ZAVEXMAR-162723 format. One record per residue: x negated, y negated, z of N, C-alpha, C in turn; residue number from 1. Coordinates in steps of 0.001 Angstrom, whole numbers, plus 500000, padded with zeros to 6 digits. Atoms other than C-alpha are relative to their C-alpha. Layout:
X; Y; Z; X; Y; Z; X; Y; Z; NUM $
...
***
This chain:
499277; 501027; 499240; 836565; 888720; 582892; 499474; 498612; 499661; 1 $
500610; 501290; 500329; 834103; 885896; 582152; 500416; 499544; 498614; 2 $
499625; 500350; 501373; 834966; 886055; 578437; 501416; 499436; 499950; 3 $
498622; 500495; 499957; 838673; 885595; 579228; 500047; 498581; 500547; 4 $
500010; 501334; 499407; 837912; 882565; 581435; 499426; 498958; 499056; 5 $
500645; 500945; 500915; 835710; 880992; 578746; 500775; 499786; 498707; 6 $
499264; 500107; 501262; 838155; 881587; 575872; 500709; 498662; 499831; 7 $
499360; 501310; 500178; 840236; 878416; 576542; 498998; 498882; 499717; 8 $
501019; 501020; 500244; 837002; 876389; 576569; 499556; 500049; 498544; 9 $
500401; 499841; 501402; 835872; 877803; 573212; 501125; 499574; 499058; 10 $
498863; 500337; 500852; 839379; 877391; 571775; 500208; 498490; 499887; 11 $
499865; 501457; 500053; 839310; 873686; 572644; 499101; 499416; 498917; 12 $
500956; 500536; 500974; 836232; 873098; 570486; 500135; 500662; 498627; 13 $
499874; 499270; 501256; 836842; 875769; 567848; 501213; 500930; 500103; 14 $
498765; 499220; 499801; 840473; 876931; 567893; 500020; 501267; 499144; 15 $
499795; 498759; 500740; 841144; 880535; 566899; 501410; 499985; 499434; 16 $
498715; 500064; 500681; 843973; 880880; 564392; 500492; 501396; 499645; 17 $
499380; 498743; 500398; 846390; 883699; 563646; 499668; 500287; 498542; 18 $
500392; 499623; 501351; 845263; 885588; 560543; 501157; 499952; 499012; 19 $
498849; 500003; 500909; 848794; 885590; 559128; 500660; 498635; 499871; 20 $
499236; 501250; 500064; 850651; 882415; 560049; 499149; 498758; 500165; 21 $
500889; 501145; 499816; 847697; 880179; 560939; 500224; 499216; 501264; 22 $
499779; 500695; 498728; 849083; 879117; 564304; 498832; 500238; 500954; 23 $
501070; 499879; 499015; 846643; 878550; 567149; 500300; 501148; 500958; 24 $
499833; 498881; 499080; 846123; 881645; 569281; 499835; 499539; 501443; 25 $
500168; 500271; 498575; 846523; 881564; 573033; 498817; 500826; 500515; 26 $
501143; 499299; 499406; 843847; 882873; 575402; 500212; 501502; 500060; 27 $
499721; 498563; 499890; 845603; 886258; 575612; 500249; 500649; 498644; 28 $
499754; 499459; 501334; 846103; 886675; 571853; 498681; 500186; 499243; 29 $
501198; 499722; 500786; 843572; 888115; 569419; 500392; 500378; 498583; 30 $
499828; 499706; 501428; 843534; 888148; 565590; 501393; 499586; 499492; 31 $
498626; 500370; 500340; 847355; 887905; 565355; 500684; 499385; 501217; 32 $
499175; 500512; 498906; 849742; 885792; 567423; 501032; 501063; 500359; 33 $
499033; 498998; 499540; 852336; 887733; 569390; 501176; 500128; 499033; 34 $
498862; 499969; 500923; 855076; 886782; 566937; 499679; 500821; 498753; 35 $
500386; 499251; 501197; 853184; 888137; 563913; 499698; 501458; 500336; 36 $
500277; 498621; 499583; 852007; 891213; 565838; 501305; 500789; 500106; 37 $
498707; 499334; 499845; 855648; 892013; 566597; 500631; 500356; 498655; 38 $
499460; 499727; 501335; 856337; 892024; 562841; 499356; 501220; 499337; 39 $
500622; 498796; 500557; 854007; 894990; 562215; 500994; 501157; 500084; 40 $
499024; 498909; 500066; 856196; 897910; 561110; 499288; 501329; 500221; 41 $
500628; 498711; 499719; 855208; 901218; 562679; 500658; 501101; 499170; 42 $
499512; 498873; 500782; 855545; 904433; 560704; 500636; 501032; 500925; 43 $
499285; 499036; 499165; 858105; 906837; 562160; 499461; 501415; 499768; 44 $
500405; 498595; 500134; 857420; 910536; 562748; 500653; 500627; 498774; 45 $
499292; 499453; 501157; 860033; 911352; 560107; 499347; 499576; 498700; 46 $
500669; 500486; 501201; 858271; 909179; 557547; 498671; 500717; 499793; 47 $
501294; 499329; 500110; 854887; 910763; 558289; 500175; 501427; 499498; 48 $
499729; 498626; 500459; 856315; 914282; 557860; 500374; 499990; 498524; 49 $
499585; 500106; 501405; 857963; 913240; 554600; 498807; 499690; 499094; 50 $
501147; 500391; 500824; 854784; 911608; 553296; 498952; 501110; 499933; 51 $
500925; 498869; 500047; 852651; 914604; 554257; 500492; 501039; 498990; 52 $
499437; 499037; 500945; 854983; 916908; 552358; 499850; 499504; 498567; 53 $
500034; 500571; 501348; 855008; 914568; 549361; 498590; 499860; 499452; 54 $
501343; 500342; 500465; 851294; 913767; 549218; 498970; 501121; 500168; 55 $
501086; 499096; 499640; 849341; 916640; 550753; 500350; 501485; 500056; 56 $
499675; 498595; 499741; 851265; 919886; 551262; 499713; 500892; 498798; 57 $
500174; 499172; 501201; 851006; 921111; 547650; 498544; 500439; 499821; 58 $
501414; 499692; 500229; 847203; 920935; 547422; 499378; 500834; 501125; 59 $
500495; 499227; 498850; 846692; 922508; 550884; 498524; 499695; 500310; 60 $
501366; 500449; 499682; 843472; 920507; 551361; 499990; 499263; 501335; 61 $
499905; 500806; 498780; 844461; 918008; 554064; 500859; 500737; 501020; 62 $
499336; 499161; 499003; 845392; 919875; 557246; 500953; 499241; 500913; 63 $
499101; 500809; 499192; 847163; 917006; 558971; 499834; 498547; 499624; 64 $
500030; 501398; 500427; 847993; 913375; 558413; 500819; 499142; 500961; 65 $
499260; 501010; 499249; 848971; 910331; 560447; 499656; 498619; 499467; 66 $
500218; 501406; 500319; 849358; 906649; 559728; 500770; 499180; 501023; 67 $
499402; 500775; 498911; 850166; 903917; 562211; 501094; 499045; 499530; 68 $
499111; 501070; 500430; 851886; 901205; 560187; 500475; 500214; 498563; 69 $
499497; 500008; 501368; 853820; 900589; 556974; 499494; 498731; 499325; 70 $
500524; 501140; 500743; 852161; 898342; 554405; 501092; 499418; 499117; 71 $
499030; 500703; 500841; 854506; 895771; 552861; 499394; 498688; 499518; 72 $
500512; 501237; 500581; 853856; 892772; 550648; 500318; 498803; 500896; 73 $
499847; 501270; 499269; 853381; 889383; 552343; 500233; 500187; 501500; 74 $
499821; 499722; 498580; 853378; 890977; 555789; 498732; 499635; 500772; 75 $
501218; 500218; 499211; 850986; 890303; 558682; 498932; 501058; 499739; 76 $
500996; 498961; 500252; 849347; 893643; 557927; 499247; 499744; 498699; 77 $
500688; 500316; 501251; 848608; 892625; 554342; 498977; 498886; 500214; 78 $
500944; 501082; 499700; 846965; 889440; 555668; 498756; 500539; 500689; 79 $
501143; 499409; 499314; 844761; 891519; 557970; 499089; 500735; 499019; 80 $
500784; 499225; 500960; 843652; 893856; 555179; 499283; 499077; 499028; 81 $
500613; 500944; 500946; 842989; 890945; 552805; 498803; 499306; 500643; 82 $
501108; 500674; 499314; 840842; 889122; 555372; 498835; 500946; 500243; 83 $
501045; 499005; 499769; 838941; 892305; 556155; 499237; 500308; 498715; 84 $
500628; 499545; 501236; 838274; 893292; 552533; 499307; 498883; 499230; 85 $
500489; 501051; 500890; 837634; 889910; 550939; 499381; 498799; 500704; 86 $
500558; 501140; 499267; 836639; 887485; 553690; 498917; 500398; 500999; 87 $
501079; 499563; 499128; 834082; 889588; 555544; 500318; 499951; 501478; 88 $
499606; 500079; 498589; 836057; 889591; 558786; 499920; 501393; 500635; 89 $
500231; 498653; 499493; 834538; 892753; 560277; 500791; 500288; 501271; 90 $
499292; 499811; 498729; 836149; 892215; 563678; 501449; 500426; 499776; 91 $
498621; 499612; 500309; 839549; 892604; 562024; 500079; 501503; 499769; 92 $
500022; 498559; 500213; 838587; 896110; 560922; 499997; 500763; 501309; 93 $
500058; 499347; 498692; 837683; 897103; 564470; 501330; 499819; 500727; 94 $
498699; 500284; 499371; 840896; 895444; 565755; 501085; 500913; 499434; 95 $
498992; 499138; 500621; 843044; 897345; 563236; 499801; 501445; 500434; 96 $
500287; 498628; 499600; 841304; 900614; 564064; 500392; 500285; 501435; 97 $
499650; 499818; 498588; 841699; 900158; 567815; 501519; 500011; 500190; 98 $
498542; 500095; 499859; 845357; 899166; 567450; 500678; 501263; 499482; 99 $
499419; 498782; 500577; 846191; 902110; 565177; 499687; 501212; 500867; 100 $
500388; 498872; 499162; 844258; 904532; 567372; 500785; 500015; 501308; 101 $
499204; 500068; 498779; 846134; 903291; 570424; 501380; 500605; 499820; 102 $
498682; 499428; 500287; 849402; 904328; 568755; 499935; 501503; 499733; 103 $
500071; 498621; 500501; 848152; 907661; 567422; 499149; 500934; 500843; 104 $
501051; 499229; 499323; 845599; 908859; 569985; 500468; 501340; 500541; 105 $
499554; 498729; 499427; 847704; 911550; 571678; 500197; 501052; 498919; 106 $
499800; 499066; 501110; 848596; 913120; 568336; 498666; 500435; 499408; 107 $
501287; 499691; 500616; 845071; 912905; 566932; 499158; 500894; 500895; 108 $
500819; 499199; 499083; 843474; 914392; 570046; 500344; 501481; 499939; 109 $
499618; 498591; 500132; 845425; 917606; 569440; 499212; 500708; 498900; 110 $
500807; 499397; 501065; 843216; 918157; 566377; 498621; 500439; 500505; 111 $
501338; 499674; 499467; 840062; 918385; 568544; 498912; 499789; 498949; 112 $
500933; 500283; 501098; 838079; 916741; 565749; 498593; 499728; 500511; 113 $
501408; 500206; 499672; 834289; 916556; 565730; 499463; 498673; 499480; 114 $
500581; 501160; 500681; 833689; 913621; 563378; 501078; 499131; 499378; 115 $
499220; 500944; 500804; 835257; 910515; 561875; 499168; 499603; 498793; 116 $
500691; 500393; 501226; 834300; 909860; 558249; 500795; 498915; 499280; 117 $
499326; 501009; 500816; 835241; 906544; 556614; 499925; 500382; 498532; 118 $
500015; 499723; 501440; 836241; 907028; 552975; 499005; 499049; 499344; 119 $
501075; 500861; 500518; 833184; 905734; 551051; 500399; 499187; 498787; 120 $
499898; 500812; 501216; 832981; 902989; 548439; 498884; 500394; 499043; 121 $
501074; 499825; 500972; 831015; 903341; 545213; 498902; 498986; 500313; 122 $
501114; 500824; 499509; 827542; 901913; 545845; 499965; 498603; 499368; 123 $
500000; 501331; 500628; 827911; 899066; 543321; 501100; 499116; 500599; 124 $
498908; 500756; 499395; 831251; 898034; 544806; 499644; 499599; 501426; 125 $
500433; 500317; 498641; 829788; 898230; 548299; 498963; 498881; 499980; 126 $
501012; 501047; 500117; 826833; 896103; 547176; 500644; 498653; 499677; 127 $
499298; 501238; 500362; 829207; 893550; 545656; 500728; 499407; 501197; 128 $
499246; 500466; 498829; 831374; 893350; 548777; 499088; 499806; 501195; 129 $
500947; 500090; 498894; 828483; 893905; 551177; 500277; 500962; 501134; 130 $
499626; 499097; 498908; 830231; 896483; 553352; 501176; 500866; 499559; 131 $
498839; 499135; 500207; 832807; 899268; 553477; 500995; 499721; 501119; 132 $
499023; 500393; 498977; 835947; 898073; 555269; 500437; 501187; 500857; 133 $
499545; 498831; 499243; 836880; 901626; 556292; 499024; 500378; 501108; 134 $
500980; 499728; 498948; 833651; 901911; 558300; 500356; 499237; 501274; 135 $
499657; 500795; 498819; 834738; 899090; 560617; 501312; 500472; 500631; 136 $
498769; 499416; 499465; 838201; 900580; 560941; 499667; 501268; 500783; 137 $
500405; 498771; 499312; 836582; 903915; 561853; 499327; 499695; 501331; 138 $
500628; 500382; 498736; 834509; 902138; 564518; 501056; 499691; 501055; 139 $
498903; 500268; 499066; 837752; 900922; 566084; 500635; 501283; 500508; 140 $
499465; 498696; 499590; 839151; 904461; 566097; 499047; 500691; 500966; 141 $
501001; 499341; 499179; 835903; 905743; 567585; 499988; 499459; 501425; 142 $
500011; 500610; 498674; 836072; 903288; 570500; 501133; 500534; 500866; 143 $
498837; 499512; 499254; 839505; 904590; 571488; 499942; 501510; 500195; 144 $
499930; 498545; 499980; 839105; 908290; 570662; 498728; 500674; 500524; 145 $
501293; 499439; 499595; 835442; 908750; 571673; 499559; 501145; 499085; 146 $
500468; 499066; 501024; 834790; 910656; 568441; 498979; 499250; 499161; 147 $
501034; 500738; 500735; 831549; 909742; 566626; 500363; 499746; 498535; 148 $
499854; 500352; 501411; 831566; 908014; 563239; 498720; 500388; 499268; 149 $
501125; 499671; 500861; 829314; 909424; 560527; 500217; 499317; 498651; 150 $
499832; 500815; 501203; 828726; 907124; 557580; 499104; 500461; 498853; 151 $
500991; 499597; 501004; 826181; 909133; 555616; 500137; 501450; 499563; 152 $
499811; 498596; 500356; 827704; 912545; 554908; 500632; 500185; 498625; 153 $
499308; 499909; 501275; 829716; 911821; 551775; 499846; 498669; 499267; 154 $
500155; 501221; 500782; 829312; 909316; 548936; 500857; 500070; 498747; 155 $
499351; 500053; 501313; 831076; 908174; 545795; 498959; 500330; 498945; 156 $
500966; 499562; 501005; 829346; 909962; 542939; 500114; 499202; 498707; 157 $
499820; 500785; 501226; 830771; 907764; 540211; 501011; 498895; 500251; 158 $
499072; 501121; 499908; 832695; 904564; 539658; 501394; 500466; 499604; 159 $
498616; 499691; 500347; 836489; 904870; 539634; 500770; 498708; 499793; 160 $
499170; 501170; 500256; 839033; 902448; 538236; 500839; 499676; 501232; 161 $
499059; 500343; 498935; 841232; 900524; 540610; 501274; 500809; 499816; 162 $
498845; 499095; 500049; 844210; 902724; 541482; 501338; 499269; 499877; 163 $
498767; 500772; 499817; 846748; 899907; 541670; 501038; 500247; 498907; 164 $
499046; 499922; 501108; 848297; 900264; 538204; 500107; 501388; 499385; 165 $
499965; 498639; 500523; 847878; 904018; 537748; 501143; 500791; 500622; 166 $
498983; 499124; 499432; 850635; 906594; 538142; 499339; 501155; 500739; 167 $
500525; 498946; 499139; 850248; 909699; 540305; 499005; 500889; 499267; 168 $
500900; 499117; 500746; 848712; 911945; 537641; 498726; 499274; 499584; 169 $
501169; 500781; 500387; 846403; 909176; 536424; 499065; 499783; 501193; 170 $
500822; 500185; 498795; 845222; 908591; 540003; 499226; 501271; 500323; 171 $
500686; 498732; 499744; 844409; 912286; 540429; 498841; 500192; 499025; 172 $
501061; 499880; 501001; 842429; 912310; 537169; 498875; 499010; 500276; 173 $
500978; 501041; 499722; 840700; 909072; 538132; 499065; 500381; 501139; 174 $
500790; 499646; 498812; 839514; 910529; 541459; 499289; 501340; 499880; 175 $
500599; 498665; 500131; 838500; 913988; 540162; 498475; 499917; 499974; 176 $
501469; 499927; 499921; 834880; 914800; 541061; 499350; 498644; 500297; 177 $
500512; 501343; 499717; 834431; 911271; 542390; 499047; 499960; 501186; 178 $
500798; 500018; 498779; 832608; 912315; 545582; 498921; 501077; 499985; 179 $
501086; 499037; 499854; 829405; 914125; 546487; 499567; 500035; 501459; 180 $
500450; 499817; 498623; 827993; 915482; 549750; 498530; 499591; 500123; 181 $
501378; 500436; 499761; 824832; 913918; 551182; 499295; 500860; 501045; 182 $
500617; 499220; 498924; 824265; 916106; 554245; 500930; 501148; 500383; 183 $
499075; 498883; 499819; 825992; 919488; 554079; 499857; 500665; 501363; 184 $
500220; 499322; 498727; 824441; 920811; 557306; 500890; 499451; 501109; 185 $
499186; 500611; 498948; 826461; 918360; 559408; 501498; 500165; 499762; 186 $
498594; 499810; 500358; 829717; 919371; 557722; 500490; 501401; 500327; 187 $
499603; 498597; 499868; 829739; 923157; 558004; 500594; 500295; 501377; 188 $
499332; 499591; 498770; 832212; 924427; 560589; 500640; 498884; 500789; 189 $
499495; 501151; 499241; 833304; 920923; 561636; 501457; 499678; 499646; 190 $
498659; 500557; 500208; 836781; 919464; 562060; 499824; 498500; 499786; 191 $
500338; 501358; 500428; 836668; 916138; 560260; 501269; 499191; 499743; 192 $
498906; 500934; 500299; 839020; 913148; 560182; 499491; 498951; 499013; 193 $
500293; 501055; 500965; 838869; 910961; 557079; 500793; 498758; 500375; 194 $
499362; 501267; 499634; 839620; 907310; 557868; 500070; 499100; 498778; 195 $
499801; 500926; 501118; 841088; 905011; 555206; 500839; 498821; 500480; 196 $
499212; 501164; 499584; 842654; 901563; 555345; 501482; 500200; 499698; 197 $
498606; 499797; 500399; 845866; 902113; 553346; 500051; 501200; 499061; 198 $
499828; 498841; 500878; 846977; 905409; 551801; 501243; 499797; 499152; 199 $
498862; 500119; 500926; 849189; 905276; 548721; 500403; 501392; 499520; 200 $
499651; 498661; 500489; 849279; 908526; 546725; 499294; 501104; 500775; 201 $
500762; 498987; 499283; 846719; 910318; 548896; 498948; 500694; 499152; 202 $
500941; 499325; 500900; 844589; 911293; 545874; 498545; 499803; 500435; 203 $
501381; 500267; 499592; 841432; 909675; 547291; 499581; 500922; 501150; 204 $
500375; 499161; 498860; 841442; 911491; 550645; 500092; 501476; 499652; 205 $
499930; 498606; 500434; 842504; 914738; 548965; 498717; 500411; 499293; 206 $
501241; 499694; 500709; 839469; 914591; 546688; 498818; 500054; 500974; 207 $
501021; 499933; 498947; 837252; 913815; 549700; 500095; 501316; 500756; 208 $
499790; 498769; 499260; 838772; 916731; 551578; 499580; 501224; 499218; 209 $
500350; 498860; 500852; 838229; 919062; 548649; 498501; 500282; 500042; 210 $
501450; 499777; 500023; 834483; 918532; 548533; 499468; 500308; 501405; 211 $
500409; 499659; 498632; 834167; 918629; 552342; 500249; 501476; 500285; 212 $
499686; 498587; 499764; 835880; 922021; 552451; 499134; 500917; 499142; 213 $
500862; 499179; 500852; 833795; 923302; 549552; 498602; 500134; 500582; 214 $
501302; 499932; 499328; 830746; 922610; 551752; 500135; 500480; 501446; 215 $
499902; 499297; 498733; 832114; 924436; 554782; 500757; 499330; 501124; 216 $
499209; 500616; 498930; 834279; 922010; 556737; 501128; 500945; 500409; 217 $
498957; 499092; 499511; 836648; 924008; 558939; 501393; 499407; 499776; 218 $
498731; 500699; 500173; 839475; 921450; 558901; 499699; 498580; 499532; 219 $
500105; 501394; 500419; 839973; 918095; 557199; 501353; 499328; 500196; 220 $
498789; 500771; 499732; 842533; 915586; 558446; 499861; 498614; 499381; 221 $
500020; 501360; 500548; 843486; 912178; 557092; 500775; 499069; 500920; 222 $
499337; 501032; 499195; 844336; 909054; 559082; 499792; 498675; 499306; 223 $
500121; 501364; 500535; 845069; 905586; 557754; 500662; 499046; 500962; 224 $
499353; 500995; 499153; 845968; 902378; 559488; 501410; 499704; 499504; 225 $
498668; 500257; 500556; 848914; 901979; 557114; 500259; 500902; 498806; 226 $
499591; 499213; 501143; 850842; 903814; 554456; 500885; 499134; 499108; 227 $
499184; 500741; 500961; 852315; 902305; 551310; 501104; 500935; 499525; 228 $
498876; 499115; 500379; 855785; 903746; 550695; 500175; 500017; 498486; 229 $
***
């Protein structure tokens, strides 16, 4: 309550701006103004079913999948992801995670998951950026779902090329054997949700799921804040 009362005072001296349009935020707005927030496109149940069939059903590794939003170019969501990944805006990651979890919580709770695992970055890339954006998104999910985040069970075993310009088969080859397990004892028999920022082909989370199941995970699910059609 005190923080809400003090927000207008802080905004007078150091105005908070919308991450997308740059307009000044009101005391009740956070990260995005209401107008830009309303532009976020939610993913329909039909789209999620279609994308699961297209990306995950063949490999039979990922046991369930949900995504909250649709990623489109020049959208408010792209601005959020850009600020999170390249401007060190950690709070945006938690905000995105909380917002996505608020939309998906009833569906995700049906999985009765034990752990949230952010998809890891290769250690050199993490050192260059200074952090893994998916970890902060996972923290947002954890706050809503009350499921613990584990950040030390899986790692990138080798560097992988950026996936942006690769086709589906090239992405699968690029991600093959890209991950390694750090603590197998905490994986065996567990139901695990992999958290990623944006899922495109699904090859990254599938490869993560493959090695988790090879070390005894009972179920592996995938959740992203957005999906790229």
